[in-house]
C-alpha positions in Angstrom: 65.2 36.3 -36.0 68.3 36.5 -34.6 68.6 35.3 -31.5 70.1 37.4 -28.2 73.6 36.1 -28.0 73.7 37.0 -31.5 72.9 40.1 -31.9 75.0 41.2 -29.5 78.3 39.9 -31.5 76.8 42.2 -34.7 76.7 45.2 -32.4 79.9 46.8 -31.1 79.6 46.9 -26.9 78.2 50.0 -25.5 81.4 51.6 -24.1 82.0 51.7 -27.9 79.4 53.2 -29.5 79.9 56.4 -26.9 83.6 56.8 -27.6 82.1 57.1 -31.4 79.8 59.2 -30.3 81.8 61.7 -28.6 84.2 61.4 -31.6 81.6 62.6 -33.6 83.1 66.6 -32.4 86.3 67.6 -34.3 89.0 68.0 -32.5 88.7 71.7 -32.3 85.3 71.1 -30.7 87.0 68.3 -28.6 89.3 71.0 -27.3 87.0 73.8 -26.6 84.6 71.5 -24.5 87.8 70.0 -22.6 89.1 73.8 -22.1 85.2 75.2 -20.6 85.2 72.2 -18.5 88.6 73.3 -17.1 87.7 76.6 -16.9 84.3 75.9 -14.8 86.4 73.2 -12.4 89.3 76.1 -12.0 86.2 78.8 -11.3 85.1 75.7 -8.6 88.1 75.5 -7.4 88.5 78.9 -6.9 85.1 80.0 -5.3 85.7 77.2 -2.5 88.9 78.8 -1.7 87.6 82.2 -1.2 84.7 80.4 0.8 87.8 78.4 2.7 89.8 81.5 3.2 86.8 83.0 4.9 86.1 80.6 6.4 89.5 80.8 8.4 89.0 84.5 8.7 86.2 84.0 10.4 87.5 81.0 12.7 90.8 83.4 13.4 88.4 86.0 14.3 86.4 84.2 16.4 89.5 82.4 18.6 91.2 85.8 19.2 87.7 87.5 20.7 87.8 84.1 22.9 90.9 84.8 23.8 89.8 88.3 24.6 87.1 87.7 26.6 89.0 84.3 28.9 91.3 87.2 29.4 88.6 89.6 30.7 86.6 86.9 32.6 89.8 85.8 34.7 90.9 89.8 35.2 87.1 89.8 36.4 87.1 87.3 38.5 90.7 88.3 40.0 89.6 91.1 41.1 86.3 89.8 42.8 88.3 87.3 44.5 90.5 90.5 45.6 87.7 91.9 47.1 86.1 89.1 48.9 89.3 88.6 50.7 89.3 92.4 51.8 85.3 92.5 52.3 86.2 89.6 54.8 89.2 91.3 56.1 86.2 94.3 57.1 84.1 92.1 58.5 86.3 90.9 61.2 87.0 94.1 62.3 90.4 94.5 61.1 92.2 97.3 59.5 91.9 98.0 56.3 94.2 100.1 53.7 91.9 103.1 52.1 94.1 101.6 48.7 91.9 98.6 49.4 88.7 100.0 50.8 88.8 102.2 47.2 89.7 98.7 45.3 86.5 97.0 47.0 83.9 100.0 46.5 85.2 99.8 43.0 84.8 96.4 41.6 81.7 95.5 44.3 79.8 98.6 45.5 77.3 96.4 47.1 79.9 93.9 49.0 81.5 97.2 50.4 78.0 98.3 52.1 77.8 94.7 53.4 81.3 94.9 54.7 81.0 98.2 56.5 77.2 97.3 57.9 78.1 94.4 59.1 81.8 95.4 60.3 82.0 94.2 63.8 84.3 95.8 66.4 87.9 94.2 67.4 90.1 95.3 70.0 92.5 92.9 68.3 92.3 94.2 65.0 94.9 93.0 62.9 96.8 95.3 60.6 96.8 94.1 56.8 99.3 94.9 54.1 97.6 96.2 50.9 96.0 93.5 48.9 95.0 95.4 45.5 97.3 96.1 43.0 99.6 98.8 43.7 99.6 99.6 40.4 97.0 100.6 37.4 99.2 98.6 34.9 98.8 95.8 37.3 95.4 96.2 36.9 93.9 98.1 34.0 90.5 98.1 35.5 91.8 99.9 38.8 93.1 103.2 37.4 89.7 104.7 36.6 90.2 108.1 38.5 89.7 106.5 41.9 91.4 108.3 44.2 90.7 108.4 48.1 89.2 112.2 47.9 86.6 110.9 45.1 85.9 107.9 47.2 85.3 109.9 49.8 82.7 111.9 47.7 81.1 108.8 46.4 80.6 107.7 50.2 79.5 111.3 51.2 76.9 110.8 48.2 73.0 110.3 49.5 72.4 107.1 48.0 75.2 105.5 49.7 74.7 107.4 53.0 70.5 105.8 52.1 71.8 102.2 51.7 74.4 102.3 54.5 72.5 101.3 58.1 72.3 104.2 60.3 74.0 103.5 63.7 72.6 105.2 66.6 74.9 106.4 69.5 73.5 106.3 73.0 72.6 109.9 73.9 75.0 111.3 76.4 73.5 114.0 78.5 74.8 116.4 79.6 75.4 117.6 82.9 73.6 120.5 83.9 75.5 123.3 86.1 
């Protein structure tokens, strides 16, 4: 019987055996295997690259959408701030330009109705400068065919009149002759 120590010296090391087994291929076969492995690896890399490109495209599109949403949100809150200030002026009984009333009616009809319904009589009414944007290019959402005539027609509509509180005026009796 051979001792384990002697046996380890008589057999070649494990790595040498693998090399000898690998060398059983001819050089042409070894080249084909390397080329096949390289082609497979190149294909994997190409697929990963395409996946990264698609992810990058999606990220860029998401960033663009987020910028547009943020811009629209900023515009909305800017308009709401202006509408709130106009409504406050109306409620105090101050004189507000018709363009500002039109702006308020378009951007927040409920606030317009509320402001008009709780408007106070103010003998010392302050005359305010126009607060709303002057041109359509300043506020793209404002330019939706809101001329004063169309606003007056909208205010005269039954739906708006029904929502407005009825203000009763005391009846003045005519003297009988």
